[in-house]
N, C-alpha and C positions, 0 to 999 in steps of 0.2 A: 322684070324678066323679059329678055328679047325673044323673038319668035323661035330661034334655033333652040334656046334653052328650054322653052315651053314644050317643043316637040320631043326633045330628048327625055324630059321629065315624064311626059305622057307615055312614051314608049316604055320607059323604065317601070312606070306604075303598072301598065298592062302586063309586062313580063313578070313582075312580082306577084300580081294577082293570079296570073296563069299558073305560076309555080306553086302558089298556095293551093289553088283548086286541084292541081295535079297531084299534090301531096295527099290531099284528103281522098281523092279518088283512088290513088295508089294504096293508101292505108286500108280503105274499104275493100279493095280487090284482094289485098293480102290477108284479110281476116279469114281464117279457116272456118268452114261450115261443117257441122256434124249433124247428120240426120238420124232421127229416131222414129220408129214405127211401133205402135202398140195397139191394144184392144180397147182401152178405155177412152171415153170422150166426155163432152159436156163440161160441167164444173170441175170434175176431177182432172180433165185434160188441161183446162185453163189454169188450175192451180199448179200443175206440174210445169207448164210452159212459163209461168211467172217465176218459178224457182230457177229455171234454166236461163231466163233472160237476166235475172239479177246476178247470177253467177257469171254468165257470159260477159257482161259488161266489165267485170273486174278481172277477167282472165283472158280477154282477147280472143274469145271463141264465140261464134254464133251457133246456137243449137236450136233446131226446129223439131217439134214433135207433131206427128200425124197419127190420128186414130183411125184404124181400119174397121169398117163395119162388120166384116166377116174375117177376123184376123187369121185364123188357121188356114183358110182357103186363100185369102188375098196375099199373105206373105209368101206362100209357096209359088203363086203365079208370078209375083214380082221377082222372086229370086230366080226362077227358071227363065224369066224374060230379061235377065241382066239388069234389074232395077232394084237390087237389094239395098236397103239403107245401111248406114254405118253400124247402127245398133238396133236390135228389135227386142221388144218386151213381150214374153210369152205368159199367158195366164195359167198355163199348165207345163210342167217340166217335160212331160212326154213329147210334146210338140217340138220343144227345143232340141232334145237329144235325138229326135227322129231326123233332124236336119243337120246334125253335128258335122257331117262331112263338108258342109259349106261354111262352117264357123271356125273362128280362131280359138284355140285353147287359151284361157285367160292368162295362164302362166307364161305364155309365149309372146305377150304384147309388151314391147319395150316401153318403160315408163309407167306401167301400171303396177301398183304396189299391192299384189294379191294378199300377202301375209298380213299387212296392216288391216285390210278389210276383214279378213277371217278372225282376227283377234277380238273384234268388237261385235261380231255377229252372234245372234242367239244360236246355240249349238243345233246342228241339223240342217241349216240352210245351205251349207257348202257341200252337202251330200246329195242334193236333189238332181242337179244337172251334170252328172258325171258319166263319161263314156270312155271305156278302156283306161280307167284310172286318171283321166284328165278332166278338170273342171271347165265346163263350157258356159256356165251361167250362174249368176248370183242375183239376189233380190234387190229391187229398188224400194219395195214396200210390202206390207203384210196385212192380212185380216185374220180374225180369230173366230173359231167355232166352238171352243171349249167353254161355253158360257151356259149357265142355268139362269133363266129369267124368272122373276117372281114379282108379286104384288106386295110391296112393303106394308101397305095399309091392311091387307088381308092377313099378313103375318102378325102384325101388331094386334089386331083384333082377336086373334086366336092364341096369342102368346107363344108363337113359334119363333125360334132363333135360327139365324142363317148358319148352316153347317159349314165347318171348315175342314172336316175330315170325312172320309168315307164311312167310318163307323157312326159319326153324328148324322150323316145323311140317312143311313139305314134306320137309325133310331127315330128320326123325324118322320120318315115314311110310315113306320109302325104307329106312331102317335096320331098322325092324321087319320089313318084308317080306324084306329081305336076311338077317336073323338067323333068320327062320322061327319066331319065338317065338309068333306069333299073328297076328291081323288088326289092322291099325292102328285101324279104326273099328268100333264097335258101332252097329247101326242096324236099325230096324224101323218100318214105317209102318202096319201093320195095326191098325185100331181100330174094328172093326164098321162101323156106319153112318157113322162119321167117318173111315174109312180114308183116309190121305193128308194129314191135317193136319200131321203131323210133317215131311213134305216141304216144305210151305209155309213152315215156320219156317226151314229151310235156305235156301230161295230168298230170303225176306225179309231174312235176315242179310246177304246179299251185294248185294242191290239197295240196301240202306241204306248199306253200306260203300263201294260203287262210285259211288253216285249222290248221297249226302247226303240230308238230311231233306226238302228241298223237292221233289226229284225222287221220292223214296220216297213221299211223300204224294200227289203227282200220279199216281203209278202205281196205288196201291190205290183212288184216286178215279176211275180210268178215263181220266185225261188223258194217260197214257203207256201205250202198248200192251204187252201181254205179249210179243208178237213184235216187240220193238224191240231196238235195239243194246244198250241198258243191261241189259234183263232177260235177253237171250240171254247176255251176258257173265257175269251172275250165275249163270245156269243152267249154263253151261259150267264154272264154278268148282265148283258143287255136283256136277256129273257127274264132274269130275276127282277129287273126294274120295271119292264113294260108288260110282260106277259103273266106276272103273278096276279091271280084274281083279286080284284078290288083296287089295283094300283092305277089303272087307267079306265075311264068310262068306256064300256062296251068291250073291254078286253082286246085281244088281238084282232078280232074281226072289226071292232070299232075303229081301231087304229088304221087298219088297212083301207077302210072306206072313208075315213075322215080326211079332208083336205089339210095339208100342212099349215096353211095360213089360218084356217078356221080353228085350229087347235088353240090359238091365242084368243081370238075373239069370242069363242063359244065357252071358254072356261076360266081364263086367267083373271078376267075382270068382272065376273058375276059373283053372286053370293048364294051359297046353299048347295048342298049335294044334289038336291032335286033339280036344280037349274044347271047341273053339270060343272059346278065349280071345281077347278083343279089348281094346284098351288105352285107347280114348278114345270118349266119348259126348257129343255136343252135345245139350244138353237143358236145360230150365228147372229151377228149384230144387225144384219139386214132385216131381221124379223120385225123391227120397230115400225117398218113401213106397213105392216099388216095389223098393227094395233087399231082399235076403234078410233074414230076421228077425234073424239074428246080427249082420249089418252095421248094421241099423237100431238095434239095441240099443247097439252101440258108438258110433254117431254121436250118439244122444240123450244118451249119457253123457259126451260131449265127447272121445271117443277117435277121432281122425281118421287112424289108421294105415292104414286101407283106403279112406278117402274124401277126395278133394281135387278141386279144380277150378282151371281157369285161364280167363281171358277169351278169346273167339275172337279170334285175332290179326287185325289189319287188313292187307289186302294193300297192297303198296307203292303210294303215290299215292292211297290211299283215305282215307275219313273214319273216325275213331275213333268210330263210332256204336254204340250199345247198343240191342238189340231187347228189347221187353218189353211190359208192360201196366200196368193200374192202374185206379183208380176216379176218375172225373172229375165234379166238382161243377157243377151248373147251378142257376139260381135262378128260382123262380116268383114269389116275392113280395119286393118291395124295401121294407125297413123299417130303421130305425136298428139294431135288434137283429140283424137278418140281416147287415147290413154288419159289425157287430162280430164275429159268428161267422165270417164269411168271412175277415176279417183274421187270424183265428186258424187255422182249419182249412186254409187255402191257403198258409200260411207255413211257414217252417222251424222254428216253435215247436211244431207238432203232433208228438207222439211223445215229447216230452221228459219227460212226467209218467208214463211207464210203458209206453206202447203199444209203443215200440221194444224194450222188454225182453221182450215177449211172444213174439217170434220170428215174428210175422205181418206186421210193418211194415217198410217201407223208404221213406225220404223221397225225394221227387222234387226236393229242393233240394240243390245242391252245397255249401251252407253248413251242412248238418245235422251235428252232432257225431258222428263215426263211433264214438267211444268208448262211446256209449250202446247200441249193439247188443250183445247178451249173449254171443255166441259168436264165435270167431275166423273161422268160415266166414261167418257173417252180416256180420261187419265187413269181410271181404274182398269179399263181394258188394256191400255198401254202397259200398266204395271204388271198385269197378268201375263202379257206376252214377254216383257223384258225379264221377268223373274223365272221364266220357264227354264228348266235344265235341258230341255230338248224340244224341237219343233218338228211336227209331222205335217207334210203337205197332204191335202185332201187326196187320199189314195184312189178313190173311184174316178176322180177327174184325170188321174195319171195312167190308169189301166188302159189296155187296148179297148176300143169301142165295143167289141162284141162281148168282152168280159164285163164291162161296165153295165150294159143293158141286161145281161144274164144275171148279174148280182142283184140289180134292182128287182127283177121279176122273181127270182128265187127267194129273196128275203121277204118279199111281199107274200109269197105262198107260205112261207114259214109263219109269218105273223097271222095270216087268216086261217091257218090250221090245215091247209090242203097238202102241205109237205112237212115232213119231220125236219129237224135241224140237219141231221146227217144227209138226208136226201137233197136238201137245198145246197149244202156246202159241196157235196160231191158233184152236183150239176154245174156249179160255178167253176170248179176245178177243170171240168171237161171242156169248158169254153176256151181255155188257154191254148 
């Protein structure tokens, strides 16, 4: 090869290489980026980002998730400062609807298939973030509070069977009291400045089951009074479970002074009524973190000989509703890439690439494959959620802050006997 040919070849090679690198750079620059802000962090955030990365590689979109330490405050500051993300995930629907003037109604986003998402959702989820008849938010995931935890070893020892109906639960309560083996229920509502929140979970459970999702949502929105027929019926059901003499150690005053976490450690895993043994605890899935160290070690190792749960049975004529919470997505910017991301994170496809296996995720879709959850407990909780005919979001978390704190205080006063039920409910109504 002569000198001229070598020079031409070298120039050509450089040009080709430059063209190649330019194409890569151009491709990277043309890849749209969608930003998401939320309230969760740590392993849960890493699991979510892993799903986003896996999906993004196959769909030509880069998606980044950022957890905000004080979400409700931080998101407002960022929005007011012109730094809103494309999508935000609220842990409470009230926060989302409170900023709805800045958000896009989901039905108005070109390319987003709202009806397809609604078809697979557990009923009730599409009613949470509605303003002026428009849906502004839908869930990416859920958690469940309609659970009654029990000690299978203690049940077996005493010949008790897990109830599947409200009537069976009532019969079991009576038998435990008759046998004198312990107290039917474990319960405590003391929680420092948040004392009383556990009582609201009990009340919400039965307002949902007696009233259905529509009335339940009207209630926490202030359209149905606390001192109403529906809510009084639910409160009387709570009272019959927790305030009937002999049902809980120490009665109402004991419940009001006992820490909610202590309710598990002081009774669920001890033996004998004299030691405060109790057999059933209505509580959300997070309560496993409050179990004694030895029980937690068994649970994490997949040994469920001392840990089990059953769904709160629905009273006759009631609605098979499930109470819980979750993270609800709202949209600030409408772009084709955002629409593609929404079609993924709001569908029953989210969670299938590993997030469900992390132990932090439950799908809000009844069509999500239950087999993808890693443990039998999580699969059972997922089944409870998926089979629900209605879902109610934690109402006290969605109420105005002053109503929330008043409800905590007044229900505590009812439990400890310093207020009648009527006085407590009337005072909560006055807070609206």
